[in-house]
C-alpha positions as CSV (number, residue, x, y, z in Angstrom):
1,X,138.9,108.6,109.3
2,X,141.0,106.9,112.1
3,X,144.0,105.6,110.5
4,X,143.9,102.0,111.3
5,X,146.9,100.0,109.5
6,X,145.1,96.3,110.1
7,X,142.4,97.9,107.9
8,X,145.3,98.3,105.2
9,X,146.6,94.7,105.8
10,X,143.2,93.0,105.3
11,X,142.9,95.0,102.3
12,X,146.3,94.6,100.0
13,X,145.3,90.6,101.9
14,X,142.4,90.8,99.9
15,X,144.6,92.4,97.0
16,X,146.9,89.7,96.8
17,X,144.4,87.0,96.6
18,X,143.0,88.9,93.5
19,X,145.9,89.1,91.5
20,X,147.0,85.6,92.5
21,X,143.4,84.9,90.7
22,X,143.9,86.9,87.8
23,X,147.2,85.5,87.7
24,X,146.5,82.6,86.8
25,X,145.3,83.5,83.8
26,X,148.2,86.2,82.5
27,X,148.9,83.9,79.6
28,X,145.7,83.1,78.0
29,X,145.9,84.5,74.6
30,X,143.5,86.8,73.2
31,X,142.1,84.1,70.7
32,X,140.9,81.6,73.8
33,X,139.7,84.7,75.7
34,X,137.5,86.3,73.4
35,X,135.9,82.5,73.4
36,X,135.1,82.4,76.8
37,X,132.6,84.4,78.4
38,X,132.9,83.2,81.5
39,X,136.5,83.3,82.0
40,X,135.6,87.4,80.7
41,X,133.5,87.8,83.3
42,X,135.6,86.5,85.8
43,X,138.7,88.5,84.9
44,X,136.5,91.7,84.5
45,X,135.3,91.0,88.2
46,X,138.6,90.8,89.2
47,X,140.0,93.7,88.0
48,X,136.8,95.7,89.5
49,X,137.6,94.1,92.5
50,X,141.4,94.5,92.6
51,X,140.3,98.7,91.6
52,X,138.5,99.0,94.6
53,X,141.2,97.5,97.0
54,X,143.7,99.6,95.5
55,X,141.2,103.0,95.8
56,X,140.0,101.9,99.5
57,X,143.3,101.2,100.4
58,X,144.4,104.5,98.7
59,X,141.3,106.3,100.6
60,X,142.1,105.1,103.7
61,X,146.1,106.2,103.8
62,X,145.2,109.7,102.6
63,X,142.7,110.6,105.0
64,X,143.2,108.7,107.7
65,X,147.6,108.6,107.8
66,X,148.1,112.6,106.3
67,X,144.5,114.0,107.0
68,X,144.1,114.7,103.1
69,X,140.9,114.2,101.5
70,X,141.1,113.4,97.8
71,X,138.2,114.3,95.8
72,X,138.2,111.0,93.8
73,X,139.8,108.1,93.1
74,X,142.4,109.0,90.6
75,X,143.5,111.8,92.8
76,X,143.6,109.3,96.0
77,X,145.9,107.1,94.3
78,X,148.0,110.3,93.0
79,X,148.4,111.5,96.9
80,X,150.2,108.0,97.5
81,X,152.7,109.2,95.4
82,X,152.9,112.9,96.4
83,X,153.3,111.2,99.9
84,X,156.1,108.5,99.4
85,X,153.9,105.6,99.6
86,X,154.0,104.4,96.9
87,X,156.7,105.8,94.4
88,X,155.8,108.4,91.4
89,X,156.7,106.1,88.8
90,X,153.7,103.4,90.6
91,X,151.4,106.4,90.6
92,X,151.9,106.8,87.3
93,X,151.7,103.5,85.5
94,X,148.5,103.4,88.0
95,X,146.5,106.3,86.6
96,X,143.9,105.7,84.8
97,X,143.2,102.3,86.6
98,X,139.8,104.3,88.7
99,X,138.3,105.5,84.9
100,X,138.9,101.1,83.9
101,X,136.7,100.4,87.4
102,X,134.6,102.8,86.2
103,X,134.3,101.4,82.5
104,X,133.9,97.6,83.9
105,X,131.0,99.0,86.6
106,X,129.3,101.5,84.6
107,X,129.7,101.0,81.1
108,X,129.7,96.9,81.4
109,X,127.7,96.6,78.1
110,X,130.8,98.6,75.9
111,X,133.4,96.9,77.5
112,X,136.2,96.2,74.7
113,X,137.3,92.4,76.1
114,X,140.8,93.0,73.5
115,X,140.9,95.9,76.0
116,X,140.3,94.1,79.4
117,X,142.9,91.3,78.0
118,X,145.8,93.4,77.8
119,X,145.4,94.6,81.7
120,X,145.4,91.2,82.0
121,X,148.9,90.8,80.3
122,X,150.7,93.6,81.0
123,X,148.7,95.8,84.0
124,X,148.8,93.0,86.9
125,X,152.6,94.4,87.1
126,X,151.8,98.0,88.4
127,X,149.0,96.3,91.1
128,X,152.0,93.9,92.1
129,X,154.2,96.6,92.9
130,X,151.1,98.7,94.3
131,X,151.4,96.0,96.8
132,X,155.1,95.4,97.5
133,X,155.3,99.3,98.3
134,X,152.6,100.1,100.2
135,X,153.7,96.8,102.0
136,X,157.0,98.2,102.8
137,X,155.2,101.6,103.7
138,X,153.5,99.9,106.5
139,X,156.3,97.8,108.0
140,X,158.4,101.0,108.0
141,X,155.5,102.5,110.0
142,X,155.9,105.9,108.3
143,X,152.6,107.1,108.7
144,X,153.2,110.4,109.8
145,X,150.8,113.5,109.2
């Protein structure tokens, strides 16, 4: 894969928009969340999109900038931590994001809305840090093989 910084920037912009939309509901109480099926649907969709952005960014940078070929979503995110694109702490906090996305996409009949709400209240911060760290990495121009 050819590394294209503009592809990463485009995905970062989309991730920023998704985080903003999810963030607008960050203070929603669990009780309100559980009563509003449309809100649950929207938040689940938002998390699917956020996870897709993170994984797309991780795969693009790993394979394009470093010629690494992580075997799965989790490994791609961890690869960015190992390469210093994001901090190892951020990579560790994002561990499980691929699995969370898979649950939302493939096991949607068994999604626990309280878990999704928990991610809404406390998990957006990790996505925001990922966004900042990748943006800084791009700005430094540290794309080296």
